[in-house]
C-alpha positions in Angstrom: 17.2 61.3 -5.8 19.4 60.6 -8.9 20.7 57.5 -7.3 17.2 56.2 -6.5 16.1 56.9 -10.0 19.1 55.0 -11.4 18.3 52.1 -9.1 14.7 52.0 -10.3 15.9 52.2 -14.0 18.3 49.3 -13.5 15.6 47.3 -11.7 13.2 47.9 -14.6 15.7 46.7 -17.1 16.4 43.6 -15.1 12.7 42.8 -14.9 12.5 43.2 -18.7 15.3 40.6 -19.0 13.2 38.2 -16.8 10.2 38.8 -19.0 12.1 38.0 -22.2 13.6 34.9 -20.5 10.1 33.8 -19.7 8.9 34.2 -23.3 12.0 32.3 -24.7 11.5 29.5 -22.2 7.8 29.1 -23.1 8.6 29.1 -26.8 11.3 26.5 -26.2 9.1 23.9 -24.5 7.8 22.2 -27.7 11.3 21.5 -28.8 12.2 20.0 -25.5 9.0 18.0 -25.5 9.8 16.6 -28.9 13.2 15.7 -27.6 11.7 13.9 -24.6 9.5 11.8 -26.9 12.3 10.9 -29.2 14.7 9.6 -26.7 14.7 6.0 -27.9 17.4 5.0 -25.4 14.9 5.6 -22.5 12.0 3.2 -21.7 8.6 4.3 -23.1 7.1 4.8 -19.6 10.0 7.1 -18.6 9.6 9.1 -21.8 5.9 9.5 -21.1 6.6 10.5 -17.5 9.1 13.1 -18.5 6.8 14.5 -21.2 3.8 14.8 -18.9 6.0 16.5 -16.3 7.2 19.0 -18.9 3.6 19.7 -19.9 2.7 20.5 -16.3 5.7 22.9 -16.0 4.7 24.6 -19.3 1.2 25.1 -18.1 2.5 26.6 -14.9 4.8 29.0 -16.7 2.0 30.0 -19.1 -0.1 31.0 -16.1 2.5 33.8 -15.5 1.4 35.4 -18.9 0.8 39.2 -18.9 -2.8 40.5 -19.5 -2.0 41.2 -23.2 -1.2 37.5 -23.8 -3.8 36.0 -21.4 -6.1 34.6 -24.1 -3.3 33.2 -26.2 -1.7 31.6 -23.2 -5.0 30.1 -22.0 -5.4 28.4 -25.4 -1.9 27.0 -25.3 -2.4 25.8 -21.7 -5.6 24.0 -22.7 -3.8 22.3 -25.6 -0.9 21.3 -23.3 -3.4 19.9 -20.8 -4.9 17.8 -23.6 -1.5 16.5 -24.6 -0.7 15.5 -21.1 -4.0 13.8 -20.6 -3.6 11.8 -23.8 -0.9 9.8 -22.1 -2.8 9.6 -18.8 -4.0 6.0 -18.9 -0.6 4.7 -19.7 1.0 6.7 -16.9 -1.6 5.5 -14.4 -1.0 1.9 -15.3 2.8 2.4 -14.8 2.2 4.1 -11.4 0.0 1.4 -10.1 2.4 -1.3 -11.3 5.3 0.5 -9.7 3.6 0.9 -6.3 2.4 -2.7 -6.1 5.7 -4.1 -7.3 7.3 -2.6 -4.2 4.6 -3.6 -1.8 3.2 -6.9 -3.1 4.6 -8.1 -6.5 2.0 -10.9 -6.9 -0.8 -8.3 -6.9 0.8 -6.0 -9.5 -1.1 -5.6 -12.8 -0.4 -8.6 -15.1 -0.3 -6.3 -18.2 3.2 -5.2 -19.2 3.2 -1.5 -18.3 6.3 -0.8 -20.5 4.7 -2.5 -23.5 1.5 -0.6 -23.0 3.5 2.7 -22.8 5.2 1.8 -26.1 1.8 1.2 -27.7 0.5 4.6 -26.5 3.6 6.3 -27.8 3.2 4.6 -31.2 -0.6 5.4 -31.4 -0.4 9.0 -30.1 3.1 10.1 -31.1 2.4 11.5 -34.5 -0.7 13.5 -33.4 1.2 14.9 -30.4 4.2 15.9 -32.5 1.9 17.7 -35.0 0.2 19.6 -32.2 3.5 20.6 -30.6 4.6 22.1 -34.0 1.4 24.0 -34.3 1.7 25.5 -30.8 5.3 26.4 -31.4 4.3 28.4 -34.5 1.5 30.1 -32.6 3.8 31.3 -29.8 6.3 32.7 -32.4 3.8 35.5 -32.9 3.7 36.5 -29.2 5.1 39.9 -28.2 5.8 41.5 -24.8 5.5 45.1 -26.1 3.8 47.5 -23.7 3.5 45.0 -20.9 4.2 46.0 -17.3 7.6 44.8 -16.0 6.2 43.1 -12.9 3.6 40.8 -14.4 5.7 37.7 -13.5 5.8 38.7 -9.8 2.1 39.5 -9.6 1.1 36.2 -11.3 3.4 34.1 -9.0 1.9 35.9 -6.0 -1.6 34.7 -7.2 -0.3 31.1 -7.4 1.1 31.3 -3.9 -2.2 32.8 -2.6 -4.2 29.9 -4.3 -1.9 27.2 -2.8 -2.0 28.9 0.6 -5.8 29.2 0.6 -6.3 25.6 -0.3 -3.9 24.5 2.4 -6.4 25.8 5.1 -8.0 22.4 4.9 -5.8 20.0 6.7 -3.9 17.7 4.3 -4.4 14.8 6.7 -8.1 15.0 6.3 -8.7 16.3 2.8 -10.9 14.3 0.4 -8.9 12.9 -2.6 -10.5 15.4 -5.1 -9.5 18.3 -2.9 -6.0 16.8 -2.6 -5.8 16.6 -6.4 -6.8 20.2 -6.7 -4.3 21.3 -4.0 -1.5 19.4 -5.6 -2.3 21.1 -8.9 -1.8 24.5 -7.2 1.4 23.3 -5.5 2.7 22.1 -8.9 2.1 25.6 -10.4 3.9 27.2 -7.4 6.8 24.8 -7.5 7.5 25.3 -11.2 7.1 29.1 -11.0 9.3 29.5 -8.0 11.9 27.1 -9.5 12.0 29.3 -12.6 11.8 32.8 -11.0 13.8 32.5 -7.7 17.3 33.9 -8.5 20.2 31.6 -7.7 21.6 34.4 -5.5 18.6 34.4 -3.2 19.1 31.6 -0.8 15.8 32.1 1.0 13.7 32.0 -2.2 15.7 29.0 -3.4 14.8 27.2 -0.2 11.1 28.1 -0.8 11.4 26.5 -4.3 12.9 23.4 -2.8 10.1 23.2 -0.2 7.5 23.5 -2.9 9.0 20.7 -4.9 9.2 18.5 -1.8 5.5 19.2 -1.0 4.6 18.4 -4.6 6.4 15.1 -4.3 4.7 14.1 -1.0 1.3 14.9 -2.4 2.0 12.9 -5.5 3.0 9.9 -3.5 -0.2 10.0 -1.5 -2.2 10.2 -4.7 -0.3 7.4 -6.3 -0.9 5.2 -3.3 -4.6 6.0 -3.3 -4.7 5.0 -7.0 -3.2 1.7 -6.2 -5.6 1.2 -3.4 -8.5 1.9 -5.7 -7.2 -0.5 -8.3 -7.0 -3.3 -5.7 -10.5 -2.6 -4.4 -12.0 -2.6 -7.9 -10.4 -6.0 -8.7 -10.5 -9.1 -6.5 -11.4 -7.0 -3.5 -9.3 -6.3 -0.4 -10.6 -9.1 1.8 -7.8 -11.4 0.9 -5.2 -8.6 1.2 -6.2 -6.9 4.4 -2.6 -6.6 5.5 -1.7 -5.0 2.2 -4.6 -2.6 2.5 -3.5 -1.6 5.9 0.1 -1.0 4.7 -1.1 1.2 1.9 -3.3 3.2 4.3 -0.4 3.7 6.7 1.8 5.0 3.9 -0.9 7.4 2.7 -1.3 8.7 6.2 2.4 9.2 6.5 2.7 11.1 3.2 -0.3 13.3 4.1 1.2 14.1 7.5 4.6 15.0 6.1 2.9 17.1 3.4 1.0 19.0 6.1 4.2 19.9 7.9 5.9 21.0 4.7 2.9 23.2 3.8 3.2 24.9 7.2 6.8 25.8 6.4 6.3 26.7 2.7 3.1 28.8 3.1 3.8 30.6 6.4 4.3 34.1 4.8 1.4 36.3 3.7 1.2 36.5 -0.1 2.1 40.2 -0.1 5.4 39.5 1.7 6.3 36.7 -0.7 5.5 38.9 -3.7 7.6 41.8 -2.4 10.5 39.5 -1.6 10.4 37.9 -5.0 10.1 41.2 -6.8 13.1 42.7 -4.9 15.3 39.7 -5.6 14.4 39.6 -9.3 15.1 43.4 -9.7 18.5 42.9 -8.1 19.6 39.7 -9.9 19.2 39.0 -13.7 17.8 35.6 -14.8 21.1 34.1 -15.8 20.5 30.4 -16.6 16.9 30.4 -15.2 14.9 27.7 -16.9 12.8 24.6 -16.5 14.3 21.7 -14.7 
């Protein structure tokens, strides 16, 4: 009995380390975001892409917050979402231009996406930086006192359940709005598993890789649909029927591959994933766990 009790005590201490690592990582995101925006050696559209991706990861980690911090985390998540959306039009323009440059350069947007991204950074940059400083100061007041040690595992289990439930509708036939919603759930799961799965757990690391691959497939399908919509809203697709068919073929291919990845990623019941993750985290401390 003494050995079992010791094992439980060590597991609880390890989970406490994971919780503190989670809090430090959340607090550190504003600094990383400011660094992303300030990298003048990178093209403006790349800086915006990296910033928006970091905001998504931050929101995903904030969804792991314990009950005692749920209201505060919800407020920061909402602010991070607004920051991400503030650069949305610039990012959409860059995506459409990138897709069409590969498929049909003469139909790519005539506006310079890089110049537009630079303008957005110039116009929005000061307000974004001020908001990041405000959020950083707010999170400095957060405390994990009296929180249950397993809140990270339970919250990640909820994300897995949400992604699994939404996958019941075949990705090959989902409407674009449902596909967007499902991808949001997959983004949360990918970021959370990438942060929580210990490096020593090969099985869970494979799950994290699968989640990231599924996220990428769904993103490509959505980007292609955005380019298709852009073309249809412009001069029409009548003169570019072959291009329209090629975009459709690529969308179908990405959706089909996403469906296969989802079958592999989401095969386990949520309870089994949660138990496996909790056991691995109790046995292995966080080490260098962090956001990619």
